[in-house]
N, C-alpha and C positions, 0 to 999 in steps of 0.2 A: 504494500500500500504506500502511496507516495505522500500522503499527508491529508490534512483536513479537506482539501479540495479534490480529492480523488473522485473518479467517475462513479465508483460504487456508492459512495456516500451521497453524491448528487442524485443518483437514481433512487435512493431510499426515501427521498422526500418528494411529495407532490406539491404543486403550487399553493394549495390551500394551507400547507404547513409553513411556508416561508414567511418570515417576519418582514414587515415594512420597515424601511430605514428609520422612520420617526419613532418606531417602537423598539428599536435595537439598542440594548443597554450601552455598548461602546459608543454608539453615535450620540446618545443622550449625554453621556459623560463628557464627550468632546465638546458638545455644544455648550453645556454648563460651564466647563472650564474656560472655554473661549470667551463666553460672555463675561465671566468674572474677571478674566485676565484683561479684556479690553477696558472694562470699567476702571480697573486699577491702573492700567497703563495711561489712561487719560489723566488720572490724578498725578502720577509722577512725571509724565511728559509735559503737561501744561504748567504745573506749578514748579517743577524742579529741573526740567530739561533733560530727563533721563529716558532712554528707550526701555522697552520691556527687558531686553537682554542685559542692559546695564544694571537695571534694578535687580535682576536675578543673580548676577555676579556679586553685586554689593550685598544682597541678602545672604548668599552662600557664605561669603566671608564673615558676615556678622554672626552666623550660626557656627562657623567652624574655625575661625581665626585664620592664620596663614596656612594656605593649602596650595597645592599645585594646580595649574590650569586644567589638567586632566581630571583632578578630583572635583574642581568646580563644575566641569562638564558633566560628570556623573551625578553629582548632587543636584544640579539645577536642571538636568535633562536637556541642556543646550548642547548642540554639536560643538566640537572643539573649535571650528572656525568662528562660530558665533561668539564663543568665549574669548577668543583671541581679539576679534574686532571690538567687542564691548570693553575688554580690558584695556585696549589701546586708548579708546575714548575716555574711559574712567581715569586712566593715568594722565592723559592730556589735561583733564579737568582738575587733577590734583586729589582725586578721591581714593586712589589706590597706588601702590608701588608694585612694580614687577621686577623680580630678580631672578637670575639664573639659578636653577636647582642645583644644589651640590651633589645630589644623588643621580640625576639624569640631566645631562647638558641640553637635551632636546626640550626640556620642560621649563616653564617659568613658575616661580612661586609667587603667589599674589597675597597681598595683605592690605587692609584698609589703612588709610591715613587718618589722622585726627579729624580732618574735615569730612572724610568718607563716613566715619563712625557717627559724626554729628548729623550728617545728612540722613543716614539710616534712622537715627533716633527721631528726626523730624517726620519722616515718611511713615514709619511703622505704626504710630498711633492712628494716623489717618486710614491706613489699610485695615487696621483692627476695627475701626468704626464702620467701615464698609462690610467687613465680615459680620459684625454684630447686626447690621441692618439686614443683611442677606439671611441670617439664621433666626431673626426675630420671630418669624411665624412658628418656629419649632418650639415645642415644650422642652424642658431640660431632659426628659427621658428620650424624646425623639432625637434631640441633638446628640446625646450619648450613644444611642443606637445607630444613628447615621455615621458618626465618627468610627464606631467599632466596625460597621459594615465596610466603610471606605478602607480602613486598615486591613481587614480581611481580604478585600478585593485587590489591594496593592500587593499584599504578600502572595496571593494566588497568581496575580498577573506576572510576577517575577519568574514564575516557573513555566510560563507559556512557551518560551523559546526552546526550552530543553525537555519539556515533559512529554513522555511517550503517551500519557493520557490524552493529550491534545490530539495526537494523530489517530488514536483508536480509543475514544472514550467509552466507558461502559454504556451499554444500551439504555439502562434505566436513567442515567443522567441525561442523555439526549432526549428521551421521551418526556422526562420531567420538565425540561426547559421548554419543549414544544407545547406541552399541555398548559403550562403556566401562561404562555403567550396567546394561545389560540382558544383556550377554554375547553379543549377536547380531552 
């Protein structure tokens, strides 16, 4: 079997069992994340002159201290070139310093400057206010459940690329997800 898109698996589903894109969980998550990210990017682009990528690099450094550009890429989910471009811009603005890694000459180690840390401390409360607004309709129990669910999905998603279960999932799991979506 060649993977989740194999002909046998496609033949096992008829059109009535297929999920519309708007009902597909990965699509919904991407749309939600994109809407939130756009709202936040308006905040730091308009008020502080930062791009989304610059903000993510600055936030990664705030969370981790001095780390390599590769680690920033992994932490922020930005591709290495985006980290490189954002880091260059942040360095020009005086918000970070980039130094050659002593462990690997191909990598840069990034760290926030005093002004970079101050900028982060200005932006983060505003971002938290937007998060509060977004989650305001949720009860404390719903919020806790939502966060626990997101954590579970994040952990599970990290196994997708290497999991044999993705290529040949148990039949019950496949039927359960179809039943949930179609009501059959």
